[in-house]
C-alpha positions, 0 to 999 in steps of 0.5 A: 777488293780492287777495280779493274777498269779496261780502257779501250782506247788504250787497247786500240792504240796498242793494237795499231802499235803492234800492227805497225811493229809486226809490219817493220818487223816483216820488212826487216826479215825480207831485207835481211833475207834478200841480204843473205840470199844475195851474199850467198849468190855472190860467193865465187870459188869452186864448188864443193858439190852439195 
C-alpha cells in the first residue's frame, strides 16, 4: 500500500508558474502575429486579385 501526500504549497508554485508561462506564450503569439501582419502589409508588387 502506498501513501499519497498532496503538498498545497507545491501546487501554488506550479499554478503561479503556469500563469507566468501562459502570459509569456500570449505575448509571444501577439508579437508573432504583429510581425506576420507587418510583413504582409510591406509586400509590394502587382496584386493577384485575391
